[in-house]
Each structure stands twice: as C-alpha cells, then as structure tokens.
DOVEX-936598 format. One record per residue (C-alpha): residue number from 1; x, y, z. Coordinates in Angstrom, 2 decimals. Example, Ala and Ser with C-alpha at 12.3 -4.5 7.8 and 13.67 -1.06 7.14 Angstrom:
REM residues 2
REC	1	12.30	-4.50	7.80
REC	2	13.67	-1.06	7.14
This chain:
REM residues 383
REC	1	17.28	-79.63	-51.45
REC	2	19.77	-78.24	-48.15
REC	3	17.97	-78.57	-44.91
REC	4	19.85	-75.83	-43.24
REC	5	20.78	-71.88	-43.87
REC	6	24.32	-72.98	-42.52
REC	7	24.68	-74.63	-45.89
REC	8	25.02	-71.20	-47.50
REC	9	28.01	-70.14	-45.52
REC	10	26.12	-67.10	-43.88
REC	11	27.48	-65.54	-40.67
REC	12	26.07	-67.85	-37.98
REC	13	24.94	-64.66	-36.25
REC	14	22.18	-64.21	-39.03
REC	15	21.54	-67.98	-39.11
REC	16	20.42	-67.49	-35.38
REC	17	18.34	-64.31	-36.24
REC	18	16.15	-66.47	-39.05
REC	19	15.74	-69.04	-36.14
REC	20	14.38	-66.40	-33.80
REC	21	11.70	-65.96	-36.80
REC	22	11.25	-69.71	-36.89
REC	23	12.94	-69.49	-40.05
REC	24	15.00	-72.44	-40.56
REC	25	15.20	-74.13	-43.96
REC	26	15.90	-72.03	-47.00
REC	27	13.31	-71.90	-49.77
REC	28	14.29	-73.16	-53.19
REC	29	14.74	-69.41	-54.25
REC	30	16.88	-68.81	-51.45
REC	31	19.00	-71.59	-52.02
REC	32	19.30	-70.93	-55.83
REC	33	20.10	-67.15	-55.45
REC	34	21.84	-66.42	-52.25
REC	35	25.35	-67.96	-53.32
REC	36	25.04	-66.48	-56.87
REC	37	24.12	-63.16	-55.34
REC	38	27.42	-63.18	-52.77
REC	39	29.68	-63.68	-56.04
REC	40	28.49	-60.40	-56.91
REC	41	26.48	-61.20	-60.28
REC	42	23.91	-59.34	-62.05
REC	43	20.91	-61.35	-61.12
REC	44	17.26	-61.86	-62.29
REC	45	15.40	-63.77	-60.14
REC	46	11.60	-65.27	-61.12
REC	47	9.51	-66.64	-58.13
REC	48	6.20	-66.56	-57.13
REC	49	4.83	-64.57	-53.83
REC	50	5.68	-66.18	-51.04
REC	51	8.36	-67.94	-51.73
REC	52	10.97	-65.93	-49.81
REC	53	12.58	-63.51	-52.24
REC	54	13.22	-60.86	-49.80
REC	55	15.84	-63.13	-47.67
REC	56	16.69	-64.37	-50.81
REC	57	18.45	-60.64	-51.16
REC	58	18.70	-59.37	-47.77
REC	59	20.75	-61.83	-46.50
REC	60	23.39	-61.78	-49.26
REC	61	22.99	-57.74	-48.54
REC	62	23.76	-58.48	-45.09
REC	63	27.01	-60.41	-45.58
REC	64	28.26	-58.00	-48.04
REC	65	27.76	-54.24	-46.25
REC	66	30.57	-52.94	-44.23
REC	67	28.61	-52.33	-41.00
REC	68	31.66	-50.06	-39.85
REC	69	31.83	-47.69	-42.97
REC	70	29.00	-45.23	-42.40
REC	71	28.14	-44.28	-45.79
REC	72	25.58	-45.37	-48.35
REC	73	26.42	-48.81	-49.63
REC	74	22.84	-50.08	-51.17
REC	75	19.38	-49.21	-52.68
REC	76	16.21	-51.35	-52.87
REC	77	13.77	-49.87	-55.15
REC	78	10.25	-50.49	-54.49
REC	79	6.51	-49.53	-56.10
REC	80	4.86	-49.04	-52.90
REC	81	4.95	-47.71	-49.12
REC	82	3.62	-50.42	-47.86
REC	83	6.40	-52.89	-49.45
REC	84	9.15	-50.54	-48.49
REC	85	7.82	-50.96	-44.80
REC	86	7.87	-54.31	-44.77
REC	87	11.26	-54.60	-45.88
REC	88	12.53	-52.12	-43.91
REC	89	10.96	-53.90	-40.73
REC	90	12.47	-57.22	-41.75
REC	91	15.96	-55.20	-41.96
REC	92	15.78	-54.49	-38.77
REC	93	14.54	-57.66	-37.44
REC	94	17.29	-59.23	-38.55
REC	95	19.75	-55.97	-37.67
REC	96	18.35	-56.81	-34.17
REC	97	18.60	-60.64	-33.71
REC	98	22.00	-60.65	-35.40
REC	99	25.45	-59.22	-34.77
REC	100	25.09	-57.51	-38.26
REC	101	24.15	-54.18	-37.42
REC	102	22.99	-52.94	-40.93
REC	103	21.34	-49.27	-40.52
REC	104	18.52	-48.42	-43.24
REC	105	16.22	-46.24	-43.95
REC	106	12.74	-45.71	-45.87
REC	107	12.39	-43.44	-48.37
REC	108	9.09	-42.88	-49.76
REC	109	6.79	-40.47	-51.63
REC	110	4.20	-38.39	-50.54
REC	111	5.95	-38.62	-47.37
REC	112	8.00	-35.06	-45.86
REC	113	11.03	-34.57	-47.60
REC	114	12.73	-32.79	-44.65
REC	115	12.26	-35.46	-41.84
REC	116	13.81	-37.74	-44.95
REC	117	16.62	-35.28	-45.36
REC	118	17.33	-35.53	-41.86
REC	119	17.16	-39.40	-41.36
REC	120	19.78	-39.38	-44.44
REC	121	22.56	-37.37	-42.20
REC	122	22.78	-40.31	-39.67
REC	123	24.22	-42.03	-43.08
REC	124	21.91	-45.29	-43.33
REC	125	24.49	-48.15	-45.11
REC	126	20.81	-49.18	-47.14
REC	127	17.98	-47.16	-48.35
REC	128	14.45	-48.24	-49.10
REC	129	12.24	-46.62	-51.18
REC	130	10.10	-45.45	-54.62
REC	131	12.40	-44.77	-57.87
REC	132	10.83	-41.19	-58.02
REC	133	11.86	-40.02	-54.50
REC	134	15.42	-41.39	-54.41
REC	135	16.03	-39.85	-57.55
REC	136	14.92	-36.60	-56.18
REC	137	17.09	-36.99	-53.44
REC	138	20.22	-38.00	-55.31
REC	139	19.38	-34.54	-57.32
REC	140	19.57	-32.82	-54.50
REC	141	22.78	-34.16	-53.45
REC	142	21.30	-35.95	-50.38
REC	143	21.64	-39.35	-51.19
REC	144	25.51	-40.43	-52.43
REC	145	25.15	-42.26	-55.51
REC	146	28.72	-42.76	-56.43
REC	147	29.03	-45.00	-52.79
REC	148	26.10	-47.65	-53.87
REC	149	27.27	-50.86	-54.50
REC	150	24.50	-52.76	-54.89
REC	151	20.82	-52.33	-56.38
REC	152	17.74	-54.40	-56.06
REC	153	14.60	-54.08	-57.59
REC	154	12.07	-55.98	-55.40
REC	155	8.56	-56.34	-57.50
REC	156	10.80	-55.61	-60.81
REC	157	7.17	-56.13	-63.39
REC	158	5.98	-52.93	-61.38
REC	159	9.08	-51.18	-61.65
REC	160	9.74	-51.74	-65.00
REC	161	6.43	-50.51	-66.29
REC	162	5.91	-47.08	-67.98
REC	163	5.25	-45.14	-64.60
REC	164	8.72	-46.17	-62.97
REC	165	10.98	-47.11	-65.77
REC	166	12.45	-43.21	-66.33
REC	167	13.18	-42.86	-63.02
REC	168	14.53	-46.01	-62.28
REC	169	16.88	-46.31	-65.38
REC	170	17.44	-42.71	-64.20
REC	171	18.83	-44.10	-60.40
REC	172	20.68	-46.69	-61.77
REC	173	22.52	-44.45	-64.28
REC	174	23.53	-42.22	-61.13
REC	175	25.31	-44.91	-59.94
REC	176	28.76	-46.15	-60.99
REC	177	29.14	-48.83	-63.47
REC	178	30.83	-51.30	-61.05
REC	179	27.78	-51.43	-58.76
REC	180	25.61	-55.09	-58.80
REC	181	22.39	-54.96	-59.94
REC	182	19.55	-57.61	-58.99
REC	183	16.09	-57.82	-60.12
REC	184	13.50	-59.81	-57.96
REC	185	9.40	-60.21	-59.23
REC	186	6.77	-62.86	-59.34
REC	187	6.13	-62.40	-62.65
REC	188	8.83	-61.04	-65.46
REC	189	7.34	-60.16	-68.96
REC	190	9.26	-60.26	-71.95
REC	191	9.48	-56.62	-72.22
REC	192	10.67	-56.58	-68.77
REC	193	13.25	-59.07	-69.52
REC	194	14.69	-57.11	-72.52
REC	195	14.47	-54.08	-70.74
REC	196	16.49	-55.49	-68.12
REC	197	19.45	-56.96	-69.88
REC	198	19.81	-53.42	-71.45
REC	199	20.53	-52.04	-68.01
REC	200	22.52	-55.16	-66.62
REC	201	25.66	-56.73	-67.04
REC	202	25.84	-60.48	-68.37
REC	203	22.82	-60.97	-65.67
REC	204	22.03	-64.73	-64.58
REC	205	18.06	-65.68	-64.55
REC	206	17.18	-67.79	-61.72
REC	207	13.36	-69.27	-61.30
REC	208	11.92	-71.20	-58.54
REC	209	9.17	-73.58	-58.97
REC	210	7.63	-72.17	-55.96
REC	211	6.50	-75.11	-53.77
REC	212	5.01	-72.95	-51.43
REC	213	3.11	-74.50	-48.05
REC	214	0.95	-72.69	-45.72
REC	215	2.00	-71.82	-42.58
REC	216	0.87	-74.84	-39.96
REC	217	0.23	-71.86	-37.56
REC	218	-2.67	-70.71	-39.36
REC	219	-6.47	-72.56	-38.53
REC	220	-8.75	-72.94	-41.48
REC	221	-12.47	-72.32	-41.15
REC	222	-15.34	-72.33	-42.99
REC	223	-19.32	-71.39	-42.75
REC	224	-21.84	-71.46	-45.44
REC	225	-24.44	-68.90	-46.20
REC	226	-26.25	-67.31	-49.33
REC	227	-24.54	-64.90	-51.25
REC	228	-26.70	-61.88	-50.20
REC	229	-26.21	-62.79	-46.33
REC	230	-22.52	-63.47	-46.35
REC	231	-21.86	-59.44	-45.15
REC	232	-24.50	-60.25	-42.32
REC	233	-22.74	-63.54	-41.37
REC	234	-19.20	-61.87	-41.59
REC	235	-20.88	-58.92	-39.07
REC	236	-22.26	-62.03	-36.78
REC	237	-18.65	-63.47	-36.66
REC	238	-16.71	-60.61	-35.70
REC	239	-19.64	-59.63	-32.82
REC	240	-18.62	-63.31	-31.31
REC	241	-15.08	-63.54	-32.48
REC	242	-13.97	-59.96	-32.06
REC	243	-10.54	-60.18	-33.59
REC	244	-7.65	-57.47	-32.59
REC	245	-6.75	-57.06	-36.50
REC	246	-8.27	-58.73	-39.80
REC	247	-8.35	-58.00	-43.09
REC	248	-11.76	-58.75	-45.19
REC	249	-10.93	-60.19	-48.89
REC	250	-13.75	-59.76	-51.61
REC	251	-12.98	-60.59	-55.29
REC	252	-14.20	-57.17	-56.80
REC	253	-12.64	-53.91	-56.39
REC	254	-16.07	-52.49	-57.25
REC	255	-17.24	-53.99	-53.83
REC	256	-15.33	-52.84	-51.30
REC	257	-17.11	-49.44	-50.65
REC	258	-20.14	-51.63	-50.60
REC	259	-19.00	-54.04	-47.86
REC	260	-17.67	-51.16	-45.79
REC	261	-20.50	-48.86	-45.64
REC	262	-22.56	-51.80	-44.35
REC	263	-20.43	-52.92	-42.18
REC	264	-19.95	-48.97	-40.44
REC	265	-23.70	-49.09	-40.48
REC	266	-23.83	-51.89	-38.31
REC	267	-21.43	-49.90	-36.18
REC	268	-17.87	-52.09	-36.99
REC	269	-14.90	-50.50	-37.27
REC	270	-14.09	-50.84	-40.67
REC	271	-11.89	-49.42	-43.51
REC	272	-11.14	-49.48	-47.01
REC	273	-7.87	-49.51	-48.87
REC	274	-8.94	-49.55	-53.00
REC	275	-7.66	-48.65	-56.50
REC	276	-9.30	-45.25	-56.20
REC	277	-7.60	-44.14	-52.60
REC	278	-5.54	-41.11	-52.72
REC	279	-1.75	-42.16	-51.50
REC	280	-2.20	-39.99	-48.34
REC	281	-5.65	-41.34	-47.75
REC	282	-4.17	-44.91	-48.00
REC	283	-1.02	-44.29	-45.82
REC	284	-3.24	-42.83	-43.13
REC	285	-5.52	-46.01	-43.24
REC	286	-2.75	-48.57	-43.07
REC	287	-1.05	-46.39	-40.25
REC	288	-4.50	-46.49	-38.30
REC	289	-4.75	-50.41	-39.29
REC	290	-1.15	-51.06	-37.90
REC	291	-1.46	-48.92	-34.63
REC	292	-4.82	-51.05	-33.92
REC	293	-7.32	-48.36	-34.85
REC	294	-8.80	-49.82	-37.24
REC	295	-10.12	-53.58	-36.56
REC	296	-11.37	-54.42	-40.03
REC	297	-9.60	-53.86	-43.48
REC	298	-11.58	-54.11	-46.23
REC	299	-9.62	-54.72	-49.53
REC	300	-9.19	-56.76	-52.72
REC	301	-5.72	-59.02	-53.81
REC	302	-4.78	-56.12	-55.94
REC	303	-5.63	-53.41	-53.25
REC	304	-3.81	-55.48	-50.37
REC	305	-0.65	-56.39	-53.00
REC	306	2.37	-56.09	-50.52
REC	307	1.05	-55.84	-47.32
REC	308	2.81	-57.52	-44.43
REC	309	1.74	-56.16	-41.02
REC	310	2.46	-57.41	-37.75
REC	311	-0.34	-58.37	-35.29
REC	312	-3.00	-59.74	-38.04
REC	313	-5.05	-62.45	-36.17
REC	314	-7.78	-62.98	-38.52
REC	315	-8.24	-63.32	-42.37
REC	316	-11.81	-63.23	-43.99
REC	317	-12.71	-64.29	-47.37
REC	318	-15.56	-62.79	-48.05
REC	319	-15.01	-64.54	-51.63
REC	320	-13.23	-67.44	-52.78
REC	321	-10.64	-66.55	-55.16
REC	322	-10.57	-68.73	-57.83
REC	323	-6.81	-68.89	-58.22
REC	324	-5.58	-71.07	-55.27
REC	325	-2.18	-68.71	-55.17
REC	326	-5.00	-66.00	-53.88
REC	327	-5.75	-68.05	-51.10
REC	328	-2.38	-68.87	-50.07
REC	329	-1.71	-65.19	-50.55
REC	330	-4.55	-64.10	-48.85
REC	331	-4.33	-66.46	-45.63
REC	332	-0.51	-65.74	-45.36
REC	333	-1.15	-62.35	-44.09
REC	334	-1.77	-63.84	-40.42
REC	335	0.81	-66.34	-38.51
REC	336	3.66	-64.61	-39.19
REC	337	6.95	-64.73	-37.31
REC	338	5.85	-67.34	-35.08
REC	339	2.19	-66.48	-34.07
REC	340	-0.93	-68.02	-34.77
REC	341	-3.68	-67.08	-37.14
REC	342	-7.00	-67.90	-38.40
REC	343	-8.53	-67.60	-42.02
REC	344	-12.29	-67.44	-42.28
REC	345	-13.97	-68.47	-45.61
REC	346	-17.81	-67.60	-45.86
REC	347	-19.27	-69.61	-48.77
REC	348	-21.97	-70.32	-51.03
REC	349	-22.69	-73.90	-52.23
REC	350	-21.50	-72.56	-55.53
REC	351	-17.92	-71.91	-53.93
REC	352	-17.56	-75.78	-52.02
REC	353	-15.49	-76.97	-55.12
REC	354	-13.12	-74.17	-54.58
REC	355	-12.86	-74.80	-51.12
REC	356	-11.85	-78.60	-51.72
REC	357	-9.72	-77.82	-54.33
REC	358	-7.52	-75.56	-51.76
REC	359	-8.14	-78.25	-49.41
REC	360	-6.72	-81.28	-51.79
REC	361	-4.10	-78.97	-53.48
REC	362	-2.50	-76.69	-50.35
REC	363	-2.90	-79.91	-48.19
REC	364	-4.36	-77.98	-45.47
REC	365	-7.64	-79.14	-43.80
REC	366	-10.76	-76.71	-43.42
REC	367	-13.03	-77.27	-40.72
REC	368	-16.84	-76.19	-40.92
REC	369	-18.41	-74.34	-38.89
REC	370	-22.08	-72.94	-37.78
REC	371	-22.82	-70.35	-35.01
REC	372	-25.71	-70.96	-32.63
REC	373	-27.08	-68.36	-30.31
REC	374	-23.66	-66.23	-30.23
REC	375	-21.39	-68.77	-30.31
REC	376	-19.24	-70.99	-33.09
REC	377	-20.09	-74.53	-33.07
REC	378	-19.06	-77.83	-34.97
REC	379	-21.02	-79.04	-37.97
REC	380	-20.86	-82.10	-39.53
REC	381	-18.56	-83.23	-42.34
REC	382	-19.80	-81.59	-45.52
REC	383	-19.53	-84.17	-48.40
C-alpha cells in the first residue's frame, strides 16, 4: 500500500487540496483505480461504502479536464439529489483548495429547469446529475453531448435498474464513441455487470476489499434503556447535549413517523425522511436540515443513503444495525473534514452483543454513560 497521493503522479496542488481536508493516504480502491482511470480505460469499480470511491474518479477527472476550455467535458450520473450535491461540494472543495479550477453544476429533476439552463450557459466543464433531467437537456440542445469525453456512473447498481436504465443508455448513446465510461458502485449484480459490458469498451474490473476504518475524530457513547423507554432517553439526551445538527437512525422505515411525532410532541425540532416522501418534500426537508433550521433528522439506513451534510455534530442510534457496515455508514456522517463528532447508541440489554461486536471488529472504544440530574455521567465498565 502506498503512503501518499504523491506516488499516484497527481498534480501537486491537488495533493495539497486533499491535505487541507486531512486526506493524506490513498485508500485501496483509490490506489487501484486512479492509475487506470488516467489511462482513459473504461472501468467497472466495486468497493464498499466509505472507501473513497468519489475521489477515486474525481482526482483523475481533475487531471483530464481542460480548465482553459469552456465546454462541457464530463458527466457524472447519480440516482439521488443528495448524492449530486455531495459530489458537487467535493468538486468545489478540490477546485477552491487547488490550482485546478474546474467549473461544475448540478442538474437534477424536480428543480426549476429554467435556472438550470441559465447555469449551463456558463459552460461548466463537469455536469453532475440525474439521467432523466440530463437527457431532457441534451434533447433541448442545452447540454453539448458531442463534447463529452468522460461519463461516470456513481451508484451504478441503482442507475442500471429498470427505473433509470433507459435514460442512462440514452445519455451514453448521445455522446461520442471515443468517450471514457466508468462505473462505480458498492455492489454490482450479475445483471448490472452484463448490462455494463454491453455499453462499455473492453472494461477493466477493479474491486477493493474495503479495509474501512472509523475516523478517530468520532467519540462513541452508549446508554442503556428498555425498548419502550428509548425515545424518552433520546429526548432527555437532546435536552442535555443540545446538538447543533443530528441524525437519529432507526432500523425500520415504518417506525420513522412514530419516532418523529413523539419527539415533536415534546417540542423538539425534528423532521423525517422516508421512502414515502414526495421528492419536493424530501428536498425541502434536506435543505432546511443543511441550513440548520431542523435540529434532528429522523431516518433509516435506506432513507439516508447517499447523505453527506456538513456540520452534523451528533449521530443517535435508536436501534443498533445488525450489519457492522450499517454502524460505520451511520457514524461516518459526523466527524468529517477535520471536525469532531459524537455517535450515541441507545441500547437494550439484548443489543449489548452487537455493541461489543462493533468495538471488536471496528476497533473502537464505546464508553458507557448514564444521566443524573440533567448531566451525563460515567458508569462502571459493563461486562
């Protein structure tokens, strides 16, 4: 394993930009994918959530984009609004902190198309967005498909499903045959692999084992509660800690509404995202949460997929995920970009083995706490 991004022959100012985000050592998938992407090869890249796939394609893209040429050069297709914004912000950070000034814009459905057309008049080199809306704007001749040299599919497993596949294929077909096509995903089914190979030129398959670690900037705490008392314990903790911006995770989608209504009943500033949200309602909720108008966002792992929001100070696990990757996925929403974060699990005695498993496998220390007279106090080590 290499110990520095310098070994990948990247622009030194990009390496400096990464350092400003405390990113200094490439992950396994970055080490494998970046050199191949720089060779203009078509790639199918599979690696678990949290292993650095976004930078694995953005860094070579920054190397290839001609910043002096004000034309559209790359399209990044994504399945959700949140993921598009996440990628857009990473592009902005790299551009602001380096000498490689890439101009990009998000193009998402259910957003005012007139404003998007105005942004496209600025000739961004990179477009990040949903296949449906991008295809619509290609049809209106607002996106110059013939100048696109790179197409990236992020969360390719979702983009290749029955809801998106036709639009994805149509976007790709509209571009020149010489373009580079790269697929990135945490999971790739046999069906997705077969469809991918149909639209790609002799693609190289790259996979990573993961080797995911929990950031040391996150403090892990645990409180005991009977299952029926968990929401009350959460309410008291919010009163004591007064988190600036927090996500509360539950395991079941059908419990999200119940948890949210009970927290609101006690006067807490809480809103929910779940599978039944209309897109506009979900976007409004997420925008309010980003701006700090909502203190507590209630979500399941499915509903929160792809979220990357700055300034999240606390994560609350009202239920413990049975999959360790779930714990990692949740707590990784805080303590980002050099900031600190707190992950708090409220568990029943039945969930103690899951907490112990998290400690052992993820190599983290989870401190058990209690509440007394409006303060958080230490408790003796739980066996």
